[in-house]
ROKE-54501 format. One line per field, with one value per residue (C-alpha): residue number from 1; z negated, x negated, y negated; residue in one letter. Coordinates in Angstrom, 2 decimals, padded with zeros to 5 digits. Layout:
k: (NUM|...)
Z: (Z|...)
X: (X|...)
Y: (Y|...)
r: (A|...)
END
This chain:
k: (1|2|3|4|5|6|7|8|9|10|11|12|13|14|15|16|17|18|19|20|21|22|23|24|25|26|27|28|29|30|31|32|33|34|35|36|37|38|39|40|41|42|43|44|45|46|47|48|49|50|51|52|53|54|55|56|57|58|59|60|61|62|63|64|65|66|67|68|69|70|71|72|73|74|75|76|77|78|79|80|81|82|83|84|85|86|87|88|89|90|91|92|93|94|95|96|97|98|99|100|101|102|103|104|105|106|107|108|109|110|111|112|113|114|115|116|117)
Z: (-011.52|-009.19|-006.59|-003.03|000.09|003.58|005.89|009.15|011.29|008.67|009.98|009.22|009.32|006.14|004.54|005.53|004.15|000.85|000.51|001.36|-001.21|-003.94|-003.41|-006.47|-005.09|-004.64|-001.30|000.71|004.23|005.13|007.76|005.24|003.05|005.92|006.35|009.96|011.74|008.54|008.39|006.06|003.29|003.20|003.01|000.15|-001.67|-001.29|-002.49|-005.50|-006.32|-006.12|-008.03|-005.10|-004.07|-000.34|001.99|005.23|008.19|008.77|007.64|009.90|008.23|005.29|003.28|003.64|002.53|-000.40|-001.56|-001.14|-003.51|-006.06|-005.85|-006.32|-009.44|-007.84|-008.69|-006.41|-007.49|-005.19|-001.60|-000.21|003.21|005.06|008.21|011.24|011.78|008.44|009.07|007.86|005.62|003.79|003.43|001.94|-000.54|-001.62|-002.05|-003.97|-006.36|-006.84|-007.33|-009.83|-011.84|-012.03|-014.85|-014.21|-013.44|-012.86|-009.32|-010.06|-008.21|-006.29|-002.64|-002.17|000.87|001.45|001.05|-002.54|-002.72)
X: (007.94|005.16|005.60|004.49|003.79|003.73|001.12|002.30|001.62|002.57|004.80|008.35|009.54|007.51|009.02|012.53|011.89|010.63|013.70|016.01|014.42|013.90|016.36|015.13|011.57|010.46|008.66|008.38|007.00|004.53|007.02|009.87|007.55|006.94|003.32|003.51|000.24|-001.68|-005.27|-006.30|-007.78|-004.56|-002.42|-004.55|-004.36|-000.57|-000.27|-002.43|-000.37|002.81|001.24|001.96|-000.05|-000.73|000.09|-001.87|-003.14|-005.94|-009.02|-011.32|-011.03|-008.60|-010.88|-013.82|-011.79|-010.31|-013.79|-014.91|-012.09|-013.12|-016.80|-015.85|-013.86|-010.59|-007.30|-006.51|-003.53|-004.66|-004.68|-003.54|-004.97|-002.60|-004.12|-001.86|-002.56|-000.93|002.59|005.22|006.84|003.57|002.88|006.35|005.84|002.43|003.69|006.78|004.54|002.39|005.42|007.13|004.14|001.82|001.54|001.59|-001.94|-003.24|-004.44|-005.88|-009.16|-008.94|-008.84|-007.48|-006.99|-004.04|-003.61|-004.86|-005.23)
Y: (001.52|000.44|-002.28|-001.54|-003.58|-002.08|-003.56|-005.08|-002.00|000.59|003.39|002.28|005.92|006.43|003.31|004.41|007.91|006.50|004.29|007.17|009.49|006.87|003.99|002.09|001.93|-001.68|-001.73|-004.93|-005.16|-007.86|-009.05|-009.38|-011.44|-013.88|-012.77|-011.51|-012.09|-012.87|-011.67|-008.85|-011.04|-013.08|-009.93|-008.60|-011.94|-012.00|-008.37|-009.21|-012.29|-010.17|-007.24|-004.90|-001.86|-002.10|000.79|000.62|002.63|000.10|002.00|-000.04|-003.45|-003.41|-001.12|-003.51|-006.52|-004.58|-003.60|-007.23|-008.32|-005.70|-006.70|-010.37|-009.50|-010.56|-008.92|-005.99|-003.82|-001.00|000.13|003.46|004.25|006.58|008.08|007.86|011.56|012.47|013.81|011.32|013.94|014.61|010.88|010.40|013.26|011.94|008.37|009.52|011.45|008.36|006.09|008.37|009.57|006.56|004.11|000.35|-000.82|002.70|001.96|-001.50|-002.04|001.23|002.18|005.70|007.85|010.18|013.02|012.92|016.70)
r: (M|L|L|F|A|A|D|E|N|F|N|F|D|I|V|R|G|L|R|R|R|L|P|E|L|D|I|L|S|V|Q|A|A|G|M|S|G|A|D|D|P|S|V|L|A|W|A|A|L|E|G|R|I|L|L|T|H|D|V|A|T|M|T|K|F|A|H|D|R|I|A|A|G|E|K|M|P|G|V|F|E|V|P|R|S|L|P|A|G|L|A|I|E|E|L|L|L|I|A|E|C|S|L|P|G|E|W|E|G|Q|V|R|Y|L|P|L|R)
END
C-alpha cells in the first residue's frame, strides 16, 4: 500500500476520516515526523526520503517546489493538492480510491489535483 504524508496545515478531519475508513493506511503528519515549521523544499525532501506521497492544501508554493524537484531529476513520490473548498467527505473518498487502487511508484514525479474526475 502507498505511504502518505500530510502537510503541516492539512485538514486533520480528512486524515482522521482516512484512518477511520482504512485503518491500515500509513499516513504520517509532518508534525508527527518532527518537521513542524519546516519549509516546503525540506518537507518535499523528507517525503521523498521516506517514499511518502504528500497531501497538501498549499497550491501557492508547494506545487512550484514539487515541479522544481521533478525538473532537477530529484526523487518525488508525488503530491496531491486538495483544495480547501473540496468537501472533506469527497476528499476522503478520492484519497481512499487512490490508496486502494494505485500501484507502488504510480504517482512518482507527479503533481495531481483533487478531485481527479
